[in-house]
Each structure stands twice: as structure tokens, then as C-alpha cells.
N, CA, C and O atoms as a GROMACS GRO file, in nm:
protein
  412
    1MET      N    1  -1.855  -3.316   7.170
    1MET     CA    2  -2.008  -3.295   7.184
    1MET      C    3  -2.101  -3.234   7.121
    1MET      O    4  -2.217  -3.231   7.162
    2GLY      N    5  -2.068  -3.186   7.031
    2GLY     CA    6  -2.148  -3.111   6.895
    2GLY      C    7  -2.101  -3.172   6.793
    2GLY      O    8  -1.987  -3.219   6.789
    3ASN      N    9  -2.198  -3.179   6.684
    3ASN     CA   10  -2.169  -3.245   6.560
    3ASN      C   11  -2.184  -3.142   6.427
    3ASN      O   12  -2.288  -3.120   6.366
    4ARG      N   13  -2.056  -3.087   6.399
    4ARG     CA   14  -2.083  -2.975   6.283
    4ARG      C   15  -2.106  -3.020   6.189
    4ARG      O   16  -2.055  -3.130   6.164
    5ASP      N   17  -2.204  -2.950   6.082
    5ASP     CA   18  -2.232  -2.981   5.960
    5ASP      C   19  -2.228  -2.889   5.855
    5ASP      O   20  -2.331  -2.830   5.822
    6ASP      N   21  -2.100  -2.864   5.787
    6ASP     CA   22  -2.143  -2.730   5.687
    6ASP      C   23  -2.230  -2.732   5.574
    6ASP      O   24  -2.206  -2.819   5.490
    7VAL      N   25  -2.326  -2.654   5.553
    7VAL     CA   26  -2.445  -2.672   5.415
    7VAL      C   27  -2.416  -2.544   5.357
    7VAL      O   28  -2.431  -2.431   5.405
    8THR      N   29  -2.358  -2.589   5.218
    8THR     CA   30  -2.344  -2.476   5.160
    8THR      C   31  -2.470  -2.436   5.074
    8THR      O   32  -2.573  -2.502   5.057
    9GLY      N   33  -2.438  -2.316   5.026
    9GLY     CA   34  -2.602  -2.241   4.940
    9GLY      C   35  -2.673  -2.380   4.856
    9GLY      O   36  -2.719  -2.493   4.876
   10ASN      N   37  -2.650  -2.309   4.780
   10ASN     CA   38  -2.772  -2.331   4.661
   10ASN      C   39  -2.680  -2.476   4.554
   10ASN      O   40  -2.674  -2.457   4.432
   11ALA      N   41  -2.644  -2.550   4.588
   11ALA     CA   42  -2.589  -2.695   4.577
   11ALA      C   43  -2.645  -2.653   4.447
   11ALA      O   44  -2.592  -2.546   4.417
   12GLU      N   45  -2.729  -2.689   4.356
   12GLU     CA   46  -2.700  -2.674   4.205
   12GLU      C   47  -2.669  -2.611   4.133
   12GLU      O   48  -2.637  -2.652   4.022
   13THR      N   49  -2.664  -2.436   4.179
   13THR     CA   50  -2.617  -2.310   4.100
   13THR      C   51  -2.464  -2.297   4.131
   13THR      O   52  -2.379  -2.246   4.059
   14GLY      N   53  -2.444  -2.361   4.273
   14GLY     CA   54  -2.323  -2.320   4.317
   14GLY      C   55  -2.304  -2.152   4.397
   14GLY      O   56  -2.210  -2.100   4.456
   15ASP      N   57  -2.422  -2.114   4.368
   15ASP     CA   58  -2.402  -1.985   4.435
   15ASP      C   59  -2.460  -1.979   4.587
   15ASP      O   60  -2.568  -2.008   4.640
   16VAL      N   61  -2.330  -1.926   4.635
   16VAL     CA   62  -2.338  -1.887   4.758
   16VAL      C   63  -2.302  -1.751   4.828
   16VAL      O   64  -2.293  -1.653   4.755
   17GLU      N   65  -2.282  -1.738   4.948
   17GLU     CA   66  -2.329  -1.599   4.982
   17GLU      C   67  -2.201  -1.612   5.086
   17GLU      O   68  -2.211  -1.705   5.167
   18GLY      N   69  -2.070  -1.520   5.094
   18GLY     CA   70  -1.983  -1.449   5.209
   18GLY      C   71  -1.970  -1.568   5.314
   18GLY      O   72  -2.000  -1.681   5.275
   19VAL      N   73  -1.933  -1.551   5.422
   19VAL     CA   74  -1.874  -1.619   5.566
   19VAL      C   75  -2.013  -1.712   5.594
   19VAL      O   76  -2.124  -1.663   5.571
   20PRO      N   77  -1.997  -1.866   5.651
   20PRO     CA   78  -2.091  -1.910   5.720
   20PRO      C   79  -2.153  -1.833   5.817
   20PRO      O   80  -2.101  -1.747   5.888
   21VAL      N   81  -2.304  -1.883   5.814
   21VAL     CA   82  -2.383  -1.857   5.922
   21VAL      C   83  -2.374  -1.917   6.059
   21VAL      O   84  -2.468  -1.996   6.051
   22ASP      N   85  -2.338  -1.929   6.150
   22ASP     CA   86  -2.359  -2.035   6.257
   22ASP      C   87  -2.512  -2.050   6.343
   22ASP      O   88  -2.583  -1.980   6.415
   23VAL      N   89  -2.512  -2.161   6.295
   23VAL     CA   90  -2.677  -2.232   6.352
   23VAL      C   91  -2.631  -2.314   6.461
   23VAL      O   92  -2.576  -2.421   6.437
   24THR      N   93  -2.648  -2.276   6.575
   24THR     CA   94  -2.636  -2.406   6.690
   24THR      C   95  -2.830  -2.467   6.714
   24THR      O   96  -2.931  -2.398   6.708
   25VAL      N   97  -2.819  -2.582   6.735
   25VAL     CA   98  -2.908  -2.666   6.741
   25VAL      C   99  -2.906  -2.770   6.872
   25VAL      O  100  -2.869  -2.886   6.878
   26TYR      N  101  -2.941  -2.714   6.935
   26TYR     CA  102  -2.990  -2.830   7.048
   26TYR      C  103  -3.106  -2.899   7.027
   26TYR      O  104  -3.215  -2.862   6.983
   27SER      N  105  -3.053  -3.035   7.076
   27SER     CA  106  -3.174  -3.150   7.004
   27SER      C  107  -3.150  -3.273   7.080
   27SER      O  108  -3.042  -3.284   7.138
   28ARG      N  109  -3.208  -3.335   7.084
   28ARG     CA  110  -3.182  -3.462   7.154
   28ARG      C  111  -3.202  -3.590   7.051
   28ARG      O  112  -3.281  -3.570   6.958
   29GLU      N  113  -3.124  -3.756   7.059
   29GLU     CA  114  -3.194  -3.847   6.989
   29GLU      C  115  -3.329  -3.895   6.946
   29GLU      O  116  -3.410  -3.900   7.039
   30ASP      N  117  -3.361  -3.921   6.863
   30ASP     CA  118  -3.484  -3.962   6.809
   30ASP      C  119  -3.605  -3.820   6.881
   30ASP      O  120  -3.702  -3.820   6.957
   31CYS      N  121  -3.555  -3.751   6.829
   31CYS     CA  122  -3.664  -3.586   6.839
   31CYS      C  123  -3.728  -3.572   6.680
   31CYS      O  124  -3.666  -3.517   6.589
   32HIS      N  125  -3.846  -3.623   6.665
   32HIS     CA  126  -3.865  -3.573   6.524
   32HIS      C  127  -3.847  -3.416   6.482
   32HIS      O  128  -3.798  -3.378   6.376
   33LEU      N  129  -3.907  -3.317   6.606
   33LEU     CA  130  -3.895  -3.173   6.556
   33LEU      C  131  -3.748  -3.108   6.541
   33LEU      O  132  -3.720  -3.002   6.485
   34CYS      N  133  -3.640  -3.222   6.624
   34CYS     CA  134  -3.514  -3.159   6.570
   34CYS      C  135  -3.488  -3.212   6.456
   34CYS      O  136  -3.430  -3.129   6.385
   35ASP      N  137  -3.505  -3.330   6.394
   35ASP     CA  138  -3.488  -3.370   6.273
   35ASP      C  139  -3.551  -3.230   6.162
   35ASP      O  140  -3.490  -3.141   6.102
   36GLU      N  141  -3.678  -3.260   6.172
   36GLU     CA  142  -3.760  -3.127   6.089
   36GLU      C  143  -3.680  -2.973   6.109
   36GLU      O  144  -3.687  -2.893   6.016
   37ALA      N  145  -3.609  -2.940   6.229
   37ALA     CA  146  -3.567  -2.798   6.216
   37ALA      C  147  -3.460  -2.802   6.107
   37ALA      O  148  -3.475  -2.747   5.998
   38ILE      N  149  -3.328  -2.883   6.150
   38ILE     CA  150  -3.232  -2.905   6.071
   38ILE      C  151  -3.292  -2.935   5.932
   38ILE      O  152  -3.223  -2.894   5.839
   39GLU      N  153  -3.385  -2.985   5.904
   39GLU     CA  154  -3.414  -2.992   5.732
   39GLU      C  155  -3.438  -2.832   5.729
   39GLU      O  156  -3.371  -2.737   5.688
   40VAL      N  157  -3.560  -2.843   5.789
   40VAL     CA  158  -3.584  -2.631   5.734
   40VAL      C  159  -3.483  -2.511   5.708
   40VAL      O  160  -3.501  -2.420   5.627
   41ILE      N  161  -3.360  -2.532   5.802
   41ILE     CA  162  -3.232  -2.503   5.790
   41ILE      C  163  -3.146  -2.549   5.685
   41ILE      O  164  -3.079  -2.471   5.617
   42ARG      N  165  -3.146  -2.633   5.675
   42ARG     CA  166  -3.014  -2.664   5.509
   42ARG      C  167  -3.158  -2.611   5.380
   42ARG      O  168  -3.118  -2.554   5.279
   43GLN      N  169  -3.279  -2.628   5.392
   43GLN     CA  170  -3.323  -2.586   5.273
   43GLN      C  171  -3.358  -2.449   5.234
   43GLN      O  172  -3.373  -2.399   5.122
   44VAL      N  173  -3.372  -2.376   5.401
   44VAL     CA  174  -3.369  -2.229   5.368
   44VAL      C  175  -3.232  -2.150   5.306
   44VAL      O  176  -3.225  -2.048   5.238
   45ALA      N  177  -3.100  -2.266   5.373
   45ALA     CA  178  -2.998  -2.174   5.340
   45ALA      C  179  -2.976  -2.208   5.229
   45ALA      O  180  -2.898  -2.130   5.175
   46ALA      N  181  -3.015  -2.314   5.148
   46ALA     CA  182  -3.028  -2.387   4.988
   46ALA      C  183  -3.060  -2.279   4.881
   46ALA      O  184  -3.008  -2.212   4.791
   47ASP      N  185  -3.205  -2.307   4.959
   47ASP     CA  186  -3.304  -2.187   4.860
   47ASP      C  187  -3.219  -2.031   4.864
   47ASP      O  188  -3.179  -1.974   4.762
   48VAL      N  189  -3.202  -1.982   5.002
   48VAL     CA  190  -3.118  -1.800   5.020
   48VAL      C  191  -2.981  -1.833   4.939
   48VAL      O  192  -2.933  -1.739   4.876
   49GLY      N  193  -2.904  -1.973   4.935
   49GLY     CA  194  -2.763  -1.937   4.849
   49GLY      C  195  -2.656  -1.875   4.958
   49GLY      O  196  -2.549  -1.828   4.918
   50VAL      N  197  -2.695  -1.878   5.110
   50VAL     CA  198  -2.610  -1.871   5.183
   50VAL      C  199  -2.556  -2.022   5.267
   50VAL      O  200  -2.610  -2.132   5.280
   51ILE      N  201  -2.439  -1.972   5.309
   51ILE     CA  202  -2.370  -2.130   5.352
   51ILE      C  203  -2.367  -2.114   5.516
   51ILE      O  204  -2.300  -2.028   5.574
   52VAL      N  205  -2.455  -2.217   5.582
   52VAL     CA  206  -2.489  -2.233   5.708
   52VAL      C  207  -2.433  -2.329   5.759
   52VAL      O  208  -2.458  -2.443   5.720
   53ALA      N  209  -2.320  -2.297   5.884
   53ALA     CA  210  -2.240  -2.406   5.954
   53ALA      C  211  -2.323  -2.448   6.065
   53ALA      O  212  -2.336  -2.375   6.164
   54ILE      N  213  -2.388  -2.576   6.054
   54ILE     CA  214  -2.470  -2.606   6.194
   54ILE      C  215  -2.435  -2.664   6.292
   54ILE      O  216  -2.390  -2.773   6.257
   55ASP      N  217  -2.429  -2.652   6.393
   55ASP     CA  218  -2.372  -2.728   6.546
   55ASP      C  219  -2.462  -2.812   6.573
   55ASP      O  220  -2.566  -2.748   6.591
   56GLU      N  221  -2.484  -2.949   6.589
   56GLU     CA  222  -2.581  -2.969   6.684
   56GLU      C  223  -2.519  -3.076   6.747
   56GLU      O  224  -2.444  -3.168   6.716
   57ILE      N  225  -2.607  -3.008   6.902
   57ILE     CA  226  -2.576  -3.046   7.035
   57ILE      C  227  -2.701  -3.154   7.064
   57ILE      O  228  -2.817  -3.173   7.027
   58ASP      N  229  -2.612  -3.206   7.145
   58ASP     CA  230  -2.715  -3.300   7.213
   58ASP      C  231  -2.722  -3.320   7.379
   58ASP      O  232  -2.645  -3.382   7.454
   59VAL      N  233  -2.850  -3.241   7.409
   59VAL     CA  234  -2.882  -3.171   7.547
   59VAL      C  235  -2.819  -3.330   7.624
   59VAL      O  236  -2.735  -3.325   7.714
   60ASP      N  237  -2.860  -3.426   7.587
   60ASP     CA  238  -2.872  -3.542   7.686
   60ASP      C  239  -2.729  -3.615   7.728
   60ASP      O  240  -2.709  -3.706   7.809
   61GLU      N  241  -2.654  -3.555   7.659
   61GLU     CA  242  -2.528  -3.592   7.708
   61GLU      C  243  -2.450  -3.494   7.799
   61GLU      O  244  -2.345  -3.536   7.846
   62ASP      N  245  -2.492  -3.362   7.830
   62ASP     CA  246  -2.438  -3.290   7.932
   62ASP      C  247  -2.564  -3.288   8.026
   62ASP      O  248  -2.683  -3.264   8.002
   63GLU      N  249  -2.500  -3.319   8.134
   63GLU     CA  250  -2.620  -3.274   8.244
   63GLU      C  251  -2.655  -3.163   8.292
   63GLU      O  252  -2.724  -3.172   8.394
   64GLN      N  253  -2.624  -3.024   8.243
   64GLN     CA  254  -2.621  -2.923   8.278
   64GLN      C  255  -2.698  -2.878   8.176
   64GLN      O  256  -2.798  -2.810   8.201
   65LEU      N  257  -2.670  -2.903   8.074
   65LEU     CA  258  -2.774  -2.861   7.951
   65LEU      C  259  -2.881  -2.917   7.928
   65LEU      O  260  -2.967  -2.842   7.882
   66LYS      N  261  -2.924  -3.074   7.951
   66LYS     CA  262  -3.020  -3.124   7.988
   66LYS      C  263  -3.138  -3.048   8.114
   66LYS      O  264  -3.257  -3.037   8.088
   67ASP      N  265  -3.088  -3.008   8.228
   67ASP     CA  266  -3.110  -2.958   8.312
   67ASP      C  267  -3.157  -2.795   8.258
   67ASP      O  268  -3.261  -2.738   8.291
   68GLU      N  269  -3.083  -2.759   8.194
   68GLU     CA  270  -3.138  -2.583   8.155
   68GLU      C  271  -3.254  -2.669   8.021
   68GLU      O  272  -3.363  -2.625   8.056
   69TYR      N  273  -3.272  -2.732   7.937
   69TYR     CA  274  -3.324  -2.714   7.818
   69TYR      C  275  -3.446  -2.848   7.827
   69TYR      O  276  -3.551  -2.865   7.765
   70GLY      N  277  -3.378  -2.928   7.934
   70GLY     CA  278  -3.530  -2.988   7.909
   70GLY      C  279  -3.598  -3.086   7.803
   70GLY      O  280  -3.536  -3.163   7.729
   71ASP      N  281  -3.732  -3.067   7.808
   71ASP     CA  282  -3.788  -3.124   7.700
   71ASP      C  283  -3.806  -2.940   7.589
   71ASP      O  284  -3.902  -2.916   7.517
   72ARG      N  285  -3.720  -2.872   7.604
   72ARG     CA  286  -3.761  -2.726   7.501
   72ARG      C  287  -3.649  -2.756   7.379
   72ARG      O  288  -3.564  -2.668   7.363
   73VAL      N  289  -3.643  -2.858   7.303
   73VAL     CA  290  -3.582  -2.896   7.230
   73VAL      C  291  -3.690  -2.915   7.072
   73VAL      O  292  -3.807  -2.952   7.075
   74PRO      N  293  -3.622  -2.883   6.961
   74PRO     CA  294  -3.500  -2.806   6.938
   74PRO      C  295  -3.496  -2.682   6.945
   74PRO      O  296  -3.582  -2.617   6.886
   75TYR      N  297  -3.393  -2.618   7.021
   75TYR     CA  298  -3.387  -2.525   7.045
   75TYR      C  299  -3.251  -2.473   6.988
   75TYR      O  300  -3.138  -2.510   7.021
   76VAL      N  301  -3.300  -2.343   6.862
   76VAL     CA  302  -3.207  -2.322   6.803
   76VAL      C  303  -3.113  -2.173   6.797
   76VAL      O  304  -3.179  -2.070   6.805
   77LEU      N  305  -3.006  -2.164   6.787
   77LEU     CA  306  -2.948  -2.024   6.825
   77LEU      C  307  -2.901  -1.971   6.647
   77LEU      O  308  -2.886  -2.074   6.581
   78VAL      N  309  -2.877  -1.850   6.563
   78VAL     CA  310  -2.860  -1.804   6.475
   78VAL      C  311  -2.729  -1.677   6.503
   78VAL      O  312  -2.747  -1.559   6.534
   79ASP      N  313  -2.620  -1.736   6.483
   79ASP     CA  314  -2.524  -1.641   6.524
   79ASP      C  315  -2.485  -1.618   6.689
   79ASP      O  316  -2.430  -1.522   6.743
   80GLY      N  317  -2.542  -1.765   6.753
   80GLY     CA  318  -2.556  -1.669   6.872
   80GLY      C  319  -2.632  -1.647   6.968
   80GLY      O  320  -2.616  -1.663   7.089
   81ASP      N  321  -2.760  -1.591   6.876
   81ASP     CA  322  -2.873  -1.540   6.934
   81ASP      C  323  -2.959  -1.648   6.915
   81ASP      O  324  -2.951  -1.732   6.825
   82PRO      N  325  -3.070  -1.641   7.034
   82PRO     CA  326  -3.186  -1.729   7.056
   82PRO      C  327  -3.287  -1.694   6.955
   82PRO      O  328  -3.314  -1.578   6.927
   83ALA      N  329  -3.339  -1.792   6.903
   83ALA     CA  330  -3.418  -1.812   6.741
   83ALA      C  331  -3.522  -1.837   6.758
   83ALA      O  332  -3.617  -1.759   6.753
   84TYR      N  333  -3.524  -1.997   6.792
   84TYR     CA  334  -3.638  -2.049   6.783
   84TYR      C  335  -3.649  -2.160   6.890
   84TYR      O  336  -3.551  -2.200   6.953
   85LYS      N  337  -3.769  -2.208   6.906
   85LYS     CA  338  -3.777  -2.307   7.018
   85LYS      C  339  -3.912  -2.401   6.950
   85LYS      O  340  -4.030  -2.370   6.938
   86TYR      N  341  -3.839  -2.527   6.912
   86TYR     CA  342  -3.990  -2.633   6.885
   86TYR      C  343  -3.981  -2.609   6.738
   86TYR      O  344  -3.948  -2.697   6.658
   87ARG      N  345  -4.011  -2.489   6.705
   87ARG     CA  346  -4.013  -2.518   6.519
   87ARG      C  347  -3.932  -2.382   6.433
   87ARG      O  348  -3.978  -2.268   6.423
   88VAL      N  349  -3.859  -2.408   6.401
   88VAL     CA  350  -3.803  -2.317   6.263
   88VAL      C  351  -3.880  -2.237   6.173
   88VAL      O  352  -3.932  -2.293   6.077
   89ASP      N  353  -3.893  -2.119   6.190
   89ASP     CA  354  -4.021  -2.041   6.099
   89ASP      C  355  -3.891  -2.028   5.991
   89ASP      O  356  -3.779  -1.983   6.016
   90SER      N  357  -3.934  -2.075   5.883
   90SER     CA  358  -3.869  -2.034   5.757
   90SER      C  359  -3.908  -1.895   5.698
   90SER      O  360  -3.841  -1.867   5.599
   91PHE      N  361  -3.984  -1.817   5.730
   91PHE     CA  362  -3.971  -1.681   5.618
   91PHE      C  363  -3.929  -1.588   5.734
   91PHE      O  364  -3.925  -1.466   5.720
   92ASP      N  365  -3.898  -1.647   5.844
   92ASP     CA  366  -3.812  -1.584   5.971
   92ASP      C  367  -3.663  -1.597   5.914
   92ASP      O  368  -3.593  -1.517   5.852
   93LEU      N  369  -3.642  -1.716   5.956
   93LEU     CA  370  -3.486  -1.773   5.926
   93LEU      C  371  -3.447  -1.690   5.745
   93LEU      O  372  -3.339  -1.640   5.715
   94ARG      N  373  -3.535  -1.696   5.680
   94ARG     CA  374  -3.517  -1.664   5.518
   94ARG      C  375  -3.440  -1.531   5.566
   94ARG      O  376  -3.317  -1.521   5.564
   95ARG      N  377  -3.547  -1.408   5.618
   95ARG     CA  378  -3.486  -1.282   5.652
   95ARG      C  379  -3.335  -1.315   5.731
   95ARG      O  380  -3.234  -1.290   5.666
   96ARG      N  381  -3.322  -1.364   5.856
   96ARG     CA  382  -3.241  -1.367   5.860
   96ARG      C  383  -3.109  -1.358   5.830
   96ARG      O  384  -3.022  -1.279   5.865
   97LEU      N  385  -3.110  -1.481   5.740
   97LEU     CA  386  -3.026  -1.512   5.652
   97LEU      C  387  -2.984  -1.442   5.574
   97LEU      O  388  -2.862  -1.427   5.568
   98ARG      N  389  -3.060  -1.381   5.494
   98ARG     CA  390  -3.045  -1.254   5.380
   98ARG      C  391  -2.961  -1.125   5.400
   98ARG      O  392  -2.887  -1.057   5.328
   99ASP      N  393  -3.030  -1.116   5.603
   99ASP     CA  394  -2.972  -0.985   5.653
   99ASP      C  395  -2.833  -1.041   5.687
   99ASP      O  396  -2.744  -0.965   5.648
  100ARG      N  397  -2.789  -1.152   5.748
  100ARG     CA  398  -2.637  -1.196   5.771
  100ARG      C  399  -2.535  -1.166   5.649
  100ARG      O  400  -2.422  -1.120   5.653
  101ALA      N  401  -2.619  -1.212   5.529
  101ALA     CA  402  -2.530  -1.231   5.390
  101ALA      C  403  -2.523  -1.104   5.377
  101ALA      O  404  -2.405  -1.082   5.350
  102GLN      N  405  -2.587  -0.993   5.380
  102GLN     CA  406  -2.578  -0.822   5.304
  102GLN      C  407  -2.467  -0.781   5.400
  102GLN      O  408  -2.374  -0.714   5.357
  103ASN      N  409  -2.472  -0.817   5.524
  103ASN     CA  410  -2.375  -0.780   5.642
  103ASN      C  411  -2.223  -0.795   5.593
  103ASN      O  412  -2.131  -0.771   5.671
   0.00000   0.00000   0.00000
């Protein structure tokens, strides 16, 4: 059901820190906000130098998820905790990733 996409920290310098941070993105096909959210996650992870494992889940492939999320996508969880709906706050994500990297 999900599409796992491991993103490595700063690809140019090879700087990465620690264990991957799991990020789940509930999305749907042809969702420009979903594409934007994933791009922000990738960019922030690269900037911070943290490995992020993105699991993109299409809510339309599961009736229960479709009922639960409806049009509320993208819905993003960071390490299993609800974090963002519709748009990813890059400043907040940067803080979250740095905090996880330090633990």
C-alpha cells in the first residue's frame, strides 16, 4: 500500500546523522499539495543532514483511510506523531528533525 522512499541527508557533502526519522505522508494521486509536502520534507532533510524514511500512503487505495482522511491530505506524521495537515511548516520540521537527530 505504501511507497517507501528513503531520503539521505545532505547528498552533496555526505553528511547524515543517526537513525532515519520515519515520516508518513497520507496523500492521493494528482495532489499538488502532497507533492509539495514531500518536496519540503526532502529539502529540509537534506539541509539539516538527517536521514528521513518517507512512507507515502495513497488514502484512495483503502476505503477506511479514504473515509478517515477524506480531502484532508496531505496529512503528515513524524515518527508516528501527527505533525502537519495540508502544508508542511519547514521551520517546524527543521526543529523536529534536529531534535530527533540529537536524541
